[in-house]
C-alpha positions as CSV (number, residue, x, y, z in Angstrom):
1,M,97.0,63.2,28.8
2,R,98.5,65.6,26.4
3,T,97.0,66.2,23.0
4,S,99.1,64.3,20.4
5,T,100.6,65.9,17.3
6,Q,100.9,62.4,15.8
7,N,99.0,61.7,12.6
8,P,95.8,59.8,13.6
9,A,96.5,57.3,10.8
10,D,99.6,56.3,12.7
11,M,97.9,56.0,16.1
12,S,96.3,52.9,17.5
13,S,92.6,52.9,18.2
14,E,93.3,53.1,21.9
15,Q,95.4,56.2,21.4
16,R,92.8,57.9,19.3
17,I,90.0,57.1,21.8
18,A,92.2,58.5,24.7
19,E,92.9,61.7,22.7
20,I,89.2,62.2,21.9
21,A,88.4,61.6,25.6
22,T,91.0,64.2,26.6
23,I,89.6,66.8,24.2
24,L,86.1,66.2,25.4
25,A,87.1,66.4,29.0
26,R,88.9,69.7,28.4
27,G,85.9,71.2,26.7
28,L,83.5,70.1,29.5
29,S,85.9,71.6,32.1
30,R,86.1,74.9,30.2
31,S,82.3,75.0,29.8
32,K,81.7,74.5,33.5
33,N,84.4,77.1,34.4
34,N,82.8,79.6,32.1
35,Q,79.3,79.0,33.6
36,Q,80.7,79.5,37.1
37,K,82.5,82.7,36.2
38,Q,79.4,84.1,34.5
39,G,77.1,83.1,37.4
40,V,74.5,81.7,35.0
41,E,71.6,80.0,36.7
42,R,70.8,76.8,35.0
43,S,67.7,74.5,35.3
44,S,67.9,70.7,35.6
45,T,67.9,70.5,31.8
46,G,71.2,72.5,31.6
47,L,69.4,75.3,29.8
48,P,69.3,78.9,31.2
49,S,66.5,79.1,33.7
50,A,63.5,81.4,33.2
51,S,63.8,84.9,34.6
52,K,61.9,85.5,37.9
53,H,60.5,88.7,36.3
54,S,58.7,89.2,33.0
55,C,61.3,91.8,32.0
56,S,65.0,92.1,32.4
57,H,64.9,95.7,33.8
58,T,63.9,96.5,37.3
59,K,62.1,99.8,37.8
60,A,63.0,101.9,40.8
61,L,60.1,102.1,43.3
62,K,59.0,105.6,44.2
């Protein structure tokens, strides 16, 4: 569904709900696409998972 340019006061409740659903679906889709592009590892809660190491820098082994 396309996002409407119609004044919400002139829309039926079904039209407003459909538009809200469309906006939310687009936002969810963008969020998932951004996560895939960034390669962010997420835990089951949806939050970034803890690092496997205590620091973000890896030292070269000698």
